[in-house]
TORSEMI-414076 format. One record per residue: residue number from 1; chain; x negated, z negated, y of N, C-alpha, C, CB in turn. Coordinates in steps of 0.1 Angstrom, whole numbers. Last residue first. Glycine has a CB too. Layout:
BEGIN
{rec NUM A {X Z Y} {X Z Y} {X Z Y} {X Z Y}},
...
***
This chain:
BEGIN
{rec 165 A {-28 -23 127} {-28 -33 117} {-19 -18 104} {-14 -52 124}},
{rec 164 A {-60 -12 140} {-47 -13 140} {-41 -19 125} {-42 2 145}},
{rec 163 A {-89 -17 165} {-82 -18 153} {-68 -17 152} {-85 -30 148}},
{rec 162 A {-96 9 186} {-92 -4 185} {-85 -4 170} {-82 -8 198}},
{rec 161 A {-123 28 184} {-110 30 189} {-109 14 183} {-100 44 183}},
{rec 160 A {-156 16 196} {-146 29 194} {-131 22 195} {-148 38 176}},
{rec 159 A {-177 -2 196} {-169 4 207} {-163 15 206} {-176 6 218}},
{rec 158 A {-185 -11 171} {-189 -2 178} {-187 0 193} {-185 7 172}},
{rec 157 A {-163 -29 163} {-180 -33 168} {-185 -24 176} {-191 -34 157}},
{rec 156 A {-144 -10 158} {-149 -20 167} {-154 -27 175} {-149 -22 167}},
{rec 155 A {-157 6 136} {-151 15 147} {-150 2 159} {-132 23 142}},
{rec 154 A {-164 -18 120} {-168 -12 124} {-168 -3 134} {-169 -11 120}},
{rec 153 A {-130 -24 113} {-138 -38 122} {-153 -30 129} {-144 -55 108}},
{rec 152 A {-119 -3 98} {-115 -6 118} {-126 -12 123} {-100 -17 124}},
{rec 151 A {-136 -3 73} {-142 10 88} {-133 2 97} {-136 32 88}},
{rec 150 A {-130 -30 69} {-145 -28 75} {-145 -15 81} {-156 -29 64}},
{rec 149 A {-102 -21 66} {-103 -30 71} {-115 -30 83} {-102 -38 61}},
{rec 148 A {-107 -5 40} {-96 -1 50} {-100 -10 58} {-80 -2 47}},
{rec 147 A {-120 -23 25} {-128 -11 25} {-117 0 40} {-128 -1 4}},
{rec 146 A {-94 -41 18} {-107 -50 27} {-117 -37 33} {-119 -61 14}},
{rec 145 A {-83 -25 4} {-76 -29 19} {-86 -35 25} {-63 -40 19}},
{rec 144 A {-96 -24 -19} {-93 -12 -12} {-85 -15 2} {-84 -3 -21}},
{rec 143 A {-98 -46 -25} {-108 -45 -21} {-106 -29 -15} {-118 -50 -33}},
{rec 142 A {-70 -57 -31} {-76 -62 -22} {-90 -58 -17} {-76 -72 -26}},
{rec 141 A {-65 -36 -55} {-57 -38 -40} {-68 -41 -29} {-47 -52 -39}},
{rec 140 A {-85 -49 -76} {-89 -39 -64} {-79 -33 -57} {-98 -28 -69}},
{rec 139 A {-74 -81 -78} {-83 -75 -68} {-93 -58 -63} {-90 -83 -71}},
{rec 138 A {-49 -81 -89} {-43 -81 -74} {-63 -74 -66} {-35 -105 -67}},
{rec 137 A {-54 -83 -114} {-52 -72 -113} {-52 -75 -94} {-39 -67 -123}},
{rec 136 A {-63 -113 -110} {-74 -105 -113} {-70 -90 -116} {-81 -111 -124}},
{rec 135 A {-43 -126 -102} {-51 -123 -92} {-64 -113 -98} {-56 -136 -85}},
{rec 134 A {-30 -126 -125} {-20 -121 -112} {-30 -118 -102} {-8 -133 -105}},
{rec 133 A {-42 -141 -140} {-44 -123 -147} {-39 -123 -137} {-37 -113 -160}},
{rec 132 A {-67 -160 -125} {-54 -162 -130} {-57 -141 -134} {-39 -172 -114}},
{rec 131 A {-101 -163 -122} {-88 -160 -115} {-80 -157 -130} {-89 -146 -101}},
{rec 130 A {-127 -194 -128} {-121 -179 -130} {-109 -173 -130} {-124 -175 -139}},
{rec 129 A {-126 -225 -140} {-133 -215 -133} {-127 -198 -140} {-152 -219 -135}},
{rec 128 A {-105 -251 -130} {-108 -244 -139} {-117 -234 -132} {-97 -239 -145}},
{rec 127 A {-80 -271 -118} {-91 -268 -118} {-96 -257 -130} {-97 -278 -118}},
{rec 126 A {-53 -248 -98} {-59 -260 -111} {-72 -256 -114} {-50 -261 -126}},
{rec 125 A {-40 -232 -87} {-52 -237 -83} {-59 -249 -86} {-51 -238 -73}},
{rec 124 A {-24 -200 -91} {-29 -215 -94} {-44 -220 -91} {-28 -218 -110}},
{rec 123 A {-24 -177 -79} {-7 -183 -87} {-10 -194 -93} {0 -172 -101}},
{rec 122 A {-25 -173 -46} {-28 -179 -55} {-19 -176 -63} {-30 -190 -53}},
{rec 121 A {-23 -138 -25} {-20 -153 -30} {-17 -158 -44} {-9 -157 -25}},
{rec 120 A {-54 -127 -17} {-39 -121 -24} {-37 -137 -25} {-38 -109 -42}},
{rec 119 A {-64 -110 17} {-65 -120 6} {-57 -121 -6} {-64 -131 12}},
{rec 118 A {-83 -107 50} {-77 -105 37} {-79 -112 28} {-78 -96 32}},
{rec 117 A {-85 -115 80} {-81 -119 66} {-75 -114 61} {-76 -127 64}},
{rec 116 A {-99 -108 112} {-90 -99 101} {-94 -110 88} {-96 -79 98}},
{rec 115 A {-105 -102 141} {-112 -114 135} {-95 -106 127} {-116 -135 142}},
{rec 114 A {-126 -93 173} {-117 -91 162} {-121 -100 152} {-117 -79 157}},
{rec 113 A {-146 -107 188} {-134 -102 191} {-124 -98 183} {-135 -94 198}},
{rec 112 A {-156 -138 174} {-156 -127 172} {-144 -119 181} {-157 -127 160}},
{rec 111 A {-162 -175 187} {-150 -162 177} {-154 -149 182} {-130 -162 180}},
{rec 110 A {-178 -191 199} {-183 -181 196} {-174 -174 183} {-198 -185 194}},
{rec 109 A {-167 -211 219} {-169 -192 228} {-177 -181 216} {-185 -193 246}},
{rec 108 A {-160 -230 210} {-172 -231 215} {-176 -216 220} {-182 -238 204}},
{rec 107 A {-127 -229 205} {-136 -238 217} {-150 -235 225} {-141 -249 210}},
{rec 106 A {-132 -210 192} {-123 -207 199} {-129 -217 207} {-110 -207 194}},
{rec 105 A {-144 -218 166} {-148 -206 173} {-147 -206 186} {-141 -196 169}},
{rec 104 A {-125 -232 162} {-137 -243 167} {-145 -233 172} {-145 -253 155}},
{rec 103 A {-105 -220 150} {-103 -225 158} {-116 -234 166} {-93 -230 153}},
{rec 102 A {-123 -211 124} {-118 -201 136} {-115 -207 146} {-105 -193 133}},
{rec 101 A {-126 -239 113} {-138 -231 110} {-131 -218 130} {-138 -221 85}},
{rec 100 A {-98 -240 104} {-105 -251 114} {-117 -240 122} {-115 -267 103}},
{rec 99 A {-92 -219 88} {-85 -226 104} {-94 -229 114} {-76 -241 102}},
{rec 98 A {-109 -233 66} {-110 -212 79} {-104 -210 91} {-101 -195 71}},
{rec 97 A {-103 -249 59} {-114 -244 64} {-116 -236 71} {-119 -242 59}},
{rec 96 A {-81 -267 52} {-84 -268 67} {-92 -255 74} {-94 -280 69}},
{rec 95 A {-87 -261 21} {-72 -257 29} {-73 -256 46} {-60 -271 24}},
{rec 94 A {-102 -259 2} {-103 -260 14} {-98 -256 25} {-109 -257 14}},
{rec 93 A {-84 -257 -23} {-96 -269 -20} {-103 -271 -7} {-108 -267 -30}},
{rec 92 A {-53 -243 -6} {-61 -252 -22} {-71 -260 -12} {-73 -238 -38}},
{rec 91 A {-52 -218 17} {-48 -227 9} {-65 -233 -3} {-33 -218 -1}},
{rec 90 A {-57 -200 43} {-66 -212 41} {-56 -222 32} {-73 -219 58}},
{rec 89 A {-32 -190 57} {-46 -186 56} {-46 -200 50} {-57 -182 70}},
{rec 88 A {-10 -190 68} {-4 -183 62} {-18 -178 54} {6 -174 69}},
{rec 87 A {-6 -211 90} {-3 -212 74} {-4 -203 67} {7 -216 70}},
{rec 86 A {-17 -194 111} {-27 -206 106} {-19 -206 93} {-29 -223 115}},
{rec 85 A {-14 -181 132} {-1 -178 117} {-14 -183 107} {8 -156 112}},
{rec 84 A {-27 -173 152} {-13 -171 153} {-7 -175 140} {-8 -158 156}},
{rec 83 A {-52 -173 141} {-50 -183 151} {-34 -186 152} {-57 -178 164}},
{rec 82 A {-46 -146 128} {-47 -156 120} {-50 -169 125} {-56 -152 113}},
{rec 81 A {-36 -116 132} {-41 -127 140} {-40 -140 138} {-36 -127 150}},
{rec 80 A {-36 -105 107} {-44 -97 116} {-45 -108 128} {-37 -80 120}},
{rec 79 A {-39 -104 74} {-33 -109 82} {-47 -105 97} {-28 -125 75}},
{rec 78 A {-30 -91 45} {-34 -91 56} {-31 -98 67} {-34 -84 58}},
{rec 77 A {-24 -96 8} {-19 -100 22} {-33 -96 33} {-15 -118 22}},
{rec 76 A {-17 -89 -16} {-24 -85 -15} {-19 -89 1} {-27 -74 -22}},
{rec 75 A {3 -112 -46} {6 -105 -37} {-9 -103 -24} {21 -112 -33}},
{rec 74 A {-3 -128 -66} {-10 -116 -65} {-7 -105 -55} {-10 -111 -76}},
{rec 73 A {24 -149 -59} {13 -150 -65} {9 -132 -70} {16 -161 -76}},
{rec 72 A {47 -144 -31} {43 -145 -46} {28 -142 -48} {52 -134 -56}},
{rec 71 A {45 -157 -7} {55 -162 -13} {56 -158 -29} {65 -158 -5}},
{rec 70 A {17 -175 7} {24 -171 5} {37 -170 -2} {18 -167 5}},
{rec 69 A {-18 -181 18} {-5 -188 16} {2 -172 14} {1 -200 29}},
{rec 68 A {-48 -166 2} {-38 -168 13} {-23 -170 6} {-39 -153 24}},
{rec 67 A {-82 -168 -1} {-70 -171 -10} {-60 -172 5} {-72 -188 -23}},
{rec 66 A {-105 -143 11} {-99 -158 9} {-87 -155 1} {-94 -166 22}},
{rec 65 A {-127 -131 38} {-122 -129 26} {-114 -143 19} {-135 -123 17}},
{rec 64 A {-125 -118 72} {-127 -134 58} {-121 -127 50} {-119 -153 60}},
{rec 63 A {-145 -106 91} {-133 -102 80} {-135 -113 70} {-135 -85 72}},
{rec 62 A {-152 -99 121} {-149 -109 112} {-138 -103 105} {-146 -123 119}},
{rec 61 A {-172 -86 151} {-164 -89 143} {-160 -97 131} {-163 -83 143}},
{rec 60 A {-189 -92 168} {-180 -88 173} {-172 -86 171} {-180 -83 177}},
{rec 59 A {-212 -122 170} {-205 -113 162} {-197 -102 169} {-196 -120 153}},
{rec 58 A {-228 -146 181} {-231 -137 188} {-225 -121 178} {-249 -141 191}},
{rec 57 A {-219 -168 156} {-225 -165 166} {-228 -150 170} {-233 -172 165}},
{rec 56 A {-210 -176 127} {-201 -165 143} {-206 -161 154} {-191 -171 151}},
{rec 55 A {-229 -194 116} {-226 -181 113} {-217 -166 121} {-221 -184 104}},
{rec 54 A {-223 -215 133} {-234 -209 134} {-234 -195 131} {-241 -216 127}},
{rec 53 A {-202 -225 115} {-197 -218 130} {-210 -210 136} {-193 -231 142}},
{rec 52 A {-200 -232 95} {-201 -222 91} {-204 -215 107} {-190 -219 83}},
{rec 51 A {-193 -258 91} {-203 -262 93} {-209 -245 95} {-209 -274 82}},
{rec 50 A {-165 -260 92} {-170 -257 105} {-189 -253 98} {-166 -273 118}},
{rec 49 A {-160 -249 59} {-159 -248 67} {-165 -248 82} {-153 -253 64}},
{rec 48 A {-176 -246 29} {-181 -251 41} {-178 -253 54} {-187 -247 43}},
{rec 47 A {-171 -235 8} {-161 -247 13} {-166 -252 24} {-160 -259 5}},
{rec 46 A {-183 -205 8} {-180 -217 -3} {-167 -226 7} {-197 -229 -6}},
{rec 45 A {-195 -183 18} {-191 -193 26} {-185 -204 21} {-184 -189 35}},
{rec 44 A {-216 -156 17} {-204 -166 7} {-204 -182 15} {-211 -169 -15}},
{rec 43 A {-214 -130 37} {-218 -139 33} {-210 -156 23} {-224 -138 44}},
{rec 42 A {-228 -100 44} {-217 -101 37} {-225 -113 29} {-212 -86 29}},
{rec 41 A {-232 -86 79} {-239 -89 69} {-224 -98 59} {-254 -100 75}},
{rec 40 A {-238 -49 86} {-229 -61 77} {-232 -69 78} {-227 -62 65}},
{rec 39 A {-254 -34 98} {-244 -36 103} {-230 -42 102} {-244 -28 104}},
{rec 38 A {-272 -27 75} {-274 -29 86} {-266 -35 98} {-276 -20 87}},
{rec 37 A {-272 -27 43} {-259 -17 53} {-265 -30 65} {-234 -17 45}},
{rec 36 A {-272 -44 17} {-288 -34 24} {-276 -28 33} {-300 -19 12}},
{rec 35 A {-241 -39 1} {-254 -45 1} {-265 -39 11} {-258 -44 -13}},
{rec 34 A {-219 -26 -4} {-225 -27 13} {-238 -35 14} {-215 -35 23}},
{rec 33 A {-207 -29 -33} {-206 -14 -21} {-216 -12 -10} {-193 -15 -12}},
{rec 32 A {-213 -54 -36} {-216 -42 -46} {-214 -32 -35} {-205 -39 -62}},
{rec 31 A {-200 -67 -20} {-211 -70 -11} {-219 -58 -25} {-217 -93 -8}},
{rec 30 A {-174 -64 -24} {-177 -53 -16} {-190 -54 -11} {-168 -51 -7}},
{rec 29 A {-173 -80 -49} {-168 -65 -50} {-176 -61 -40} {-152 -61 -47}},
{rec 28 A {-185 -105 -36} {-190 -98 -42} {-186 -82 -47} {-191 -105 -48}},
{rec 27 A {-157 -109 -24} {-165 -106 -13} {-178 -103 -20} {-165 -119 -2}},
{rec 26 A {-141 -115 -40} {-138 -101 -36} {-150 -99 -26} {-122 -99 -30}},
{rec 25 A {-147 -137 -49} {-143 -124 -59} {-148 -115 -52} {-127 -120 -61}},
{rec 24 A {-141 -152 -28} {-154 -151 -32} {-157 -138 -41} {-157 -163 -37}},
{rec 23 A {-115 -153 -27} {-118 -145 -16} {-134 -145 -17} {-110 -151 -2}},
{rec 22 A {-107 -164 -48} {-108 -151 -51} {-110 -149 -34} {-95 -142 -60}},
{rec 21 A {-110 -196 -54} {-121 -184 -59} {-119 -170 -53} {-122 -181 -76}},
{rec 20 A {-85 -202 -58} {-88 -201 -44} {-100 -196 -43} {-87 -212 -36}},
{rec 19 A {-77 -200 -89} {-76 -185 -77} {-80 -187 -65} {-62 -178 -73}},
{rec 18 A {-97 -225 -97} {-94 -211 -103} {-91 -202 -90} {-80 -211 -115}},
{rec 17 A {-116 -241 -86} {-104 -243 -84} {-91 -228 -86} {-106 -249 -69}},
{rec 16 A {-146 -237 -83} {-138 -243 -98} {-126 -248 -92} {-146 -258 -107}},
{rec 15 A {-149 -218 -66} {-148 -213 -77} {-142 -224 -89} {-161 -207 -79}},
{rec 14 A {-133 -221 -37} {-133 -229 -42} {-139 -222 -56} {-121 -236 -39}},
{rec 13 A {-135 -201 -6} {-131 -206 -13} {-140 -216 -24} {-126 -196 -16}},
{rec 12 A {-147 -167 18} {-143 -183 15} {-135 -187 2} {-133 -188 26}},
{rec 11 A {-167 -146 31} {-159 -149 22} {-162 -166 13} {-161 -136 14}},
{rec 10 A {-172 -123 58} {-170 -141 51} {-160 -146 39} {-164 -150 63}},
{rec 9 A {-187 -97 73} {-180 -105 61} {-179 -117 53} {-181 -101 53}},
{rec 8 A {-193 -95 103} {-196 -107 93} {-185 -100 83} {-193 -125 99}},
{rec 7 A {-208 -69 121} {-195 -72 114} {-206 -83 105} {-185 -57 105}},
{rec 6 A {-233 -69 138} {-221 -71 143} {-206 -72 133} {-220 -61 154}},
{rec 5 A {-259 -90 124} {-253 -79 122} {-240 -80 129} {-253 -77 108}},
{rec 4 A {-281 -109 152} {-274 -109 137} {-263 -96 137} {-265 -126 135}},
{rec 3 A {-310 -100 164} {-292 -97 169} {-288 -100 150} {-288 -75 178}},
{rec 2 A {-337 -114 162} {-336 -105 158} {-314 -111 162} {-347 -103 141}},
{rec 1 A {-362 -133 183} {-351 -138 175} {-343 -120 169} {-339 -151 187}},
***
């Protein structure tokens, strides 16, 4: 059996609920830049929640791409300790999935050593396909932030410098 890639990039969201699909849009942008890299796996987790628990096994680091709760629609956020601040993550049609997945990973001992969430505050979670204008505009900044986080997570996974905020 082969070892899983040390860093998992997990996109979460529901494409049928407007801005709740932000994490999946961010994942696709990252996939375009990093497809085929051995130390990364990019996974569309949709709304599977705790069914994704097995995907966390053997990982050193995890980047979760998701819509996140916050004050200003379109604001790009980084959550470095999502278990300590679960209310800031997991909005919309899969509200408990990211939090539930991470909590279950703690219980089973499969939580990676470092977990960071990157996302944006949704403008609308109404039924419909496609991101709102504020979230389309936020996507480039989210990609830039996610790329920075990926560099940190890769270093962490290799046993290098600890990740910083």
